[in-house]
C-alpha positions as CSV (number, residue, x, y, z in Angstrom):
1,M,65.5,56.7,68.5
2,L,63.2,59.4,67.2
3,L,61.2,57.8,64.7
4,K,58.7,60.7,63.6
5,I,57.6,64.2,64.0
6,K,54.5,65.7,63.6
7,M,53.6,69.5,64.0
8,K,50.5,71.4,63.5
9,N,50.0,75.4,63.8
10,V,53.6,75.3,65.0
11,Y,55.0,78.9,64.3
12,S,54.5,79.0,60.1
13,I,53.9,75.2,59.9
14,E,50.4,74.6,59.2
15,E,51.0,71.0,59.2
16,C,54.1,68.6,58.8
17,E,55.6,65.3,59.1
18,I,59.2,64.4,59.3
19,D,60.0,60.6,59.0
20,F,63.4,58.9,59.7
21,T,62.5,55.6,58.0
22,K,65.1,54.9,55.4
23,G,64.4,54.9,51.7
24,R,64.9,52.3,49.0
25,Y,68.5,53.4,48.5
26,S,71.8,50.8,48.3
27,F,74.4,53.7,48.4
28,K,75.8,55.5,51.6
29,K,74.7,52.6,53.9
30,D,76.8,54.2,56.6
31,M,74.1,57.0,56.9
32,V,71.4,54.2,58.1
33,Y,71.2,53.1,61.7
34,Q,69.8,49.8,62.9
35,D,69.2,48.9,59.1
36,K,66.0,51.1,59.5
37,Y,66.7,54.9,59.9
38,V,68.6,57.3,58.6
39,N,71.1,59.7,60.4
40,P,71.6,62.9,60.4
41,L,68.7,64.5,58.7
42,A,68.9,68.0,57.0
43,I,66.3,70.6,56.3
44,Y,67.0,73.1,53.4
45,G,65.0,76.3,52.3
46,Y,65.0,80.0,51.6
47,N,65.5,82.1,54.0
48,G,61.8,82.8,55.5
49,S,60.7,79.6,54.5
50,G,60.1,78.1,58.0
51,K,62.7,75.6,58.1
52,S,63.6,76.9,61.6
53,A,60.0,76.6,62.8
54,L,60.5,72.9,63.2
55,I,63.8,73.5,65.2
56,N,62.2,76.0,67.3
57,G,59.3,73.8,68.0
58,I,61.5,71.1,69.3
59,G,63.3,74.0,71.5
60,F,59.8,74.3,73.1
61,I,59.5,70.7,73.9
62,V,62.9,70.7,75.7
63,S,62.1,74.0,77.5
64,L,58.7,72.2,78.6
65,M,60.9,69.3,80.1
66,N,63.4,71.5,82.0
67,E,63.8,74.1,84.5
68,G,63.9,77.8,83.4
69,E,61.7,79.6,81.3
70,T,59.5,77.8,78.7
71,I,59.6,78.9,75.2
72,N,56.7,80.6,74.0
73,L,55.0,78.4,71.2
74,E,52.9,80.5,68.9
75,P,50.8,79.2,65.7
76,N,50.8,80.9,62.5
77,L,50.3,84.5,63.4
78,L,50.1,85.6,59.8
79,L,47.3,82.9,58.7
80,E,45.4,83.6,62.3
81,Q,45.5,87.6,61.5
82,I,44.2,87.1,58.0
83,I,41.3,84.6,59.0
84,R,40.4,87.1,61.9
85,K,39.9,89.9,59.5
86,K,36.9,87.7,57.9
87,H,35.7,85.9,61.2
88,Q,36.5,88.2,64.3
89,D,35.2,85.3,66.7
90,F,37.4,82.7,65.0
91,P,39.0,80.5,68.0
92,Y,42.6,80.8,68.8
93,L,44.7,78.3,66.9
94,V,46.0,75.2,69.1
95,S,49.7,74.2,68.4
96,T,50.3,70.4,68.4
97,I,53.4,68.6,68.5
98,E,53.5,64.5,68.3
99,L,56.9,62.7,68.8
100,T,57.1,58.7,68.2
101,F,60.3,57.5,69.4
102,N,61.5,54.1,70.8
103,I,63.8,53.4,73.8
104,K,65.3,49.7,73.7
105,D,62.1,47.8,72.5
106,N,59.5,50.2,74.0
107,L,57.6,52.3,71.3
108,Y,56.5,55.5,72.5
109,Y,54.2,58.2,71.3
110,Y,54.3,61.6,73.0
111,K,51.4,64.4,72.0
112,V,51.3,67.9,73.4
113,Q,48.8,70.7,72.7
114,Y,49.6,74.7,73.5
115,C,47.4,77.5,73.5
116,K,48.2,81.1,74.8
117,G,50.9,80.2,77.3
118,N,49.6,77.1,78.7
119,V,49.7,73.3,77.9
120,I,46.1,72.5,77.4
121,N,46.6,68.7,76.5
122,E,49.2,66.4,76.8
123,E,49.3,62.3,76.2
124,L,52.1,59.5,76.8
125,V,51.2,56.2,75.0
126,L,53.7,53.2,75.6
127,N,53.3,50.2,73.2
128,G,49.6,51.2,72.4
129,L,48.5,51.8,76.1
130,K,48.0,55.2,77.5
131,L,50.3,55.7,80.4
132,A,49.0,59.4,81.2
133,E,47.0,62.4,79.8
134,R,46.4,66.0,81.2
135,N,44.1,68.7,80.6
136,L,44.1,72.3,82.0
137,E,42.6,70.8,85.2
138,G,44.9,68.0,86.0
139,I,46.7,64.7,85.2
140,V,45.5,61.1,85.1
141,L,47.6,58.2,85.5
142,Y,46.9,55.1,83.9
143,L,49.5,52.5,85.7
144,N,47.8,50.0,88.0
145,Y,44.8,52.0,88.2
146,A,43.7,55.3,87.0
147,S,44.7,58.1,89.7
148,Y,44.2,61.9,89.4
149,I,47.2,64.4,90.2
150,K,46.6,68.2,90.5
151,L,48.7,70.1,88.2
152,N,51.4,72.2,90.0
153,D,52.6,74.1,86.9
154,S,50.3,74.5,83.6
155,S,53.5,76.0,81.6
156,K,55.4,72.6,82.0
157,S,55.2,69.3,81.0
158,M,53.4,66.7,82.9
159,L,56.4,64.5,82.4
160,Y,58.6,67.0,84.1
161,Q,56.2,66.7,87.1
162,L,56.2,63.0,87.0
163,K,59.7,62.3,86.4
164,D,60.1,60.0,89.1
165,I,57.0,57.9,88.3
166,L,57.7,58.2,84.3
167,P,61.5,58.3,84.3
168,E,62.2,56.5,80.9
169,A,60.3,58.8,78.6
170,Y,61.1,62.0,80.7
171,D,65.0,61.2,80.6
172,Y,64.8,60.9,77.1
173,L,62.9,63.8,76.1
174,S,64.7,66.2,78.5
175,Q,67.6,65.2,77.2
176,I,67.2,66.4,73.6
177,V,69.6,69.3,72.7
178,Y,68.4,72.4,71.1
179,V,70.8,75.0,69.3
180,A,69.7,77.9,67.7
181,D,71.8,80.9,68.2
182,H,74.7,79.2,69.1
183,R,76.3,81.9,71.6
184,T,72.8,83.0,72.9
185,N,70.2,80.4,72.3
186,S,70.8,76.9,73.2
187,I,69.0,74.6,75.4
188,A,70.7,71.5,77.2
189,K,70.4,69.8,80.4
190,C,74.1,70.2,80.7
191,L,74.0,73.7,80.1
192,L,71.3,74.2,82.8
193,D,73.8,73.0,85.4
194,S,76.9,74.3,84.2
195,D,78.7,77.4,82.5
196,I,79.2,76.5,78.9
197,Y,82.8,77.3,79.1
198,H,83.4,75.0,82.0
199,I,82.0,72.2,79.7
200,L,84.4,73.2,76.9
201,V,87.4,72.9,79.4
202,K,86.2,69.6,80.5
203,Y,86.0,68.0,77.2
204,S,89.0,70.5,75.8
205,E,91.3,67.4,75.0
206,Q,88.5,65.3,73.1
207,I,87.6,68.5,71.1
208,N,91.2,69.0,70.3
209,T,91.4,65.6,69.1
210,V,88.3,65.9,66.7
211,L,89.5,69.2,65.2
212,E,93.1,67.8,64.7
213,R,91.4,65.0,62.8
214,A,89.2,67.2,61.0
215,L,91.6,69.9,60.0
216,H,95.4,68.1,59.8
217,T,96.7,71.4,61.3
218,Y,97.1,73.4,64.6
219,S,94.8,73.2,67.5
220,Y,94.0,74.6,70.5
221,K,92.6,74.0,74.0
222,I,90.0,75.9,76.4
223,I,91.7,76.1,79.8
224,C,90.8,77.6,83.0
225,E,93.6,79.1,85.4
226,H,92.3,80.9,88.5
227,N,88.8,81.1,87.6
228,K,89.4,82.7,84.5
229,Y,89.4,81.1,80.9
230,Y,91.6,81.3,78.0
231,I,92.7,80.0,74.7
232,L,96.0,77.9,74.6
233,Y,97.9,77.5,71.5
234,D,100.6,74.8,71.0
235,E,100.5,74.1,74.9
236,T,102.5,77.3,75.5
237,E,100.9,80.5,74.2
238,K,97.4,81.8,75.8
239,L,94.9,84.4,75.1
240,P,91.8,85.7,77.0
241,I,88.6,83.7,76.1
242,E,87.1,86.9,74.5
243,Y,89.4,86.4,71.3
244,L,88.0,83.1,70.8
245,S,86.2,83.6,67.3
246,N,82.7,82.8,66.6
247,G,83.8,79.8,64.4
248,M,86.1,78.5,67.1
249,F,83.1,78.8,69.7
250,N,80.7,77.0,67.6
251,E,82.8,74.0,66.7
252,C,83.8,73.7,70.5
253,L,80.1,74.0,71.5
254,L,78.8,71.4,68.8
255,I,81.5,69.0,69.8
256,A,81.2,69.1,73.1
257,L,77.3,68.6,73.2
258,I,77.8,65.5,71.0
259,L,80.4,64.3,73.6
260,V,78.3,65.2,76.8
261,S,75.2,63.7,75.3
262,K,74.1,60.1,76.2
263,E,74.1,57.4,73.6
264,N,71.0,57.4,71.7
265,G,70.5,61.2,72.2
266,I,69.3,63.7,69.8
267,I,70.6,67.1,68.7
268,F,68.8,69.5,66.9
269,V,70.6,72.2,65.1
270,D,69.4,75.6,63.5
271,E,72.0,76.5,60.3
272,I,74.9,73.9,61.6
273,E,77.1,75.4,59.1
274,R,77.3,78.9,60.9
275,S,81.2,79.7,60.8
276,L,82.2,76.4,60.6
277,H,84.7,74.7,58.2
278,P,83.2,72.0,55.8
279,F,85.8,69.6,57.2
280,V,84.7,70.2,60.6
281,I,81.0,69.5,59.6
282,Q,82.1,66.0,58.1
283,E,83.9,65.2,61.3
284,I,80.7,66.0,63.5
285,F,78.8,63.6,61.0
286,K,81.2,60.8,61.9
287,L,81.2,61.7,65.5
288,V,77.4,61.2,66.0
289,K,77.6,57.9,64.3
290,E,80.3,56.8,66.6
291,K,78.2,57.9,69.7
292,N,75.0,56.7,68.2
293,I,73.6,60.4,68.4
294,Q,70.7,61.6,65.9
295,L,71.4,64.7,64.2
296,I,68.7,66.9,62.9
297,F,69.8,70.2,61.5
298,T,68.8,73.2,58.9
299,S,71.4,74.5,56.4
300,H,71.9,76.6,53.5
301,N,75.4,74.9,52.8
302,T,74.6,73.0,49.6
303,H,78.0,70.9,50.0
304,I,76.8,69.1,52.6
305,M,73.9,67.5,50.3
306,S,76.9,65.3,48.7
307,L,77.5,63.7,51.8
308,L,73.8,62.6,52.5
309,R,71.2,60.3,50.7
310,P,68.0,61.7,49.3
311,D,66.0,60.2,52.1
312,Q,68.1,62.3,54.5
313,I,67.1,65.6,53.0
314,Y,63.8,67.8,53.6
315,F,62.9,71.1,52.0
316,A,60.9,73.8,53.5
317,S,58.8,76.2,51.5
318,F,56.5,78.9,52.2
319,A,53.3,79.6,50.1
320,N,49.8,80.9,51.0
321,F,51.2,82.3,54.4
322,K,52.2,78.6,55.6
323,T,55.4,76.4,55.7
324,S,55.3,72.7,54.2
325,F,57.7,70.3,54.1
326,A,58.6,67.7,51.3
327,R,61.2,64.9,51.4
328,L,63.6,64.6,48.6
329,S,63.2,60.9,47.9
330,S,59.4,61.7,47.6
331,L,59.9,64.7,45.1
332,E,62.5,62.7,42.9
333,S,62.5,58.9,43.4
334,N,64.8,57.9,40.9
335,I,67.9,59.9,42.1
336,R,71.0,57.5,42.1
337,E,74.4,57.8,43.5
338,V,75.9,59.2,40.2
339,N,73.3,62.3,40.4
340,N,74.9,65.7,41.8
341,I,72.4,66.4,44.2
342,E,73.8,69.8,45.0
343,K,73.9,70.5,41.2
344,M,70.4,69.7,40.7
345,Y,69.2,71.7,44.0
346,L,71.1,75.1,42.7
347,S,69.4,74.6,39.0
348,Y,66.1,74.6,40.8
349,A,65.2,71.1,39.7
350,F,63.2,70.3,43.1
351,H,61.6,73.4,43.5
352,K,59.8,73.1,40.3
353,K,58.6,69.7,41.6
354,E,57.5,71.3,45.0
355,E,55.1,73.9,43.2
356,K,53.4,71.4,41.5
């Protein structure tokens, strides 16, 4: 279970903390996991507010842990540019991401620092004891005794290089699913080993069941015949896969990624509502609960707010050339079940408090 995310100098984010601990609310108890943490968690904000920066920071982590090209993590280039106009010898900003998570009864803390295409520092702590750390020169393991390991790749996580030695933490972090542009920019371990349409075919029956449950109407399946993919309607009529709409692809992809994820996995989605019907989003919420999957997403769809508690909503805002995040339960501590969060948001009630 992911418990906390901290970021510093990650894209437009100067510094932020996202906490999954539940607040003091007695309603919507089905949104609380293990009686301690809220799930899912939503991030709202204007275009350009920086809400996607957090999702993309996690995308960097996922790319660090898996094969393929590592996403280039950049600090706040606008802020750095402004500072350098006054101080030309100002050092390059270092991006930092910290994750706190538990696996069974083990509490982990992972930190990575990145600058100009290289991981410059990394640290893994288990139950308060440091397991491993790395700098530009190499990795030091603290297991039975301290041992030094030379780095093979400064663009990849030490956990990727030590996956056989530290499998629990590596497996957990490498299985995180990151979905940005649904068709072209998604990273998941399952997608590295297989064609996405192959996965949609494999889970087509289950996807079909979820969609029928959500929409109470006709459904379709993705099939493969003679190495070609098709959309099958009513078990009789088919069309080439090129006729699959963006909405159909997005709903199939998200449902498939939930189905293929291990229990207690994590999925980050940028703009979850992209081409999706509200009923499908509701069914996705039910599905992640059934599978004990954490879901963190950004959105502009204010209807989703009505499905959530105040401690499940964060707002991103951009001011003075940097992004900050505020939790709704901190901005407005007296929200009750009868309050219409969507209406309050659309009337700028929360934005006024953010500005104070």
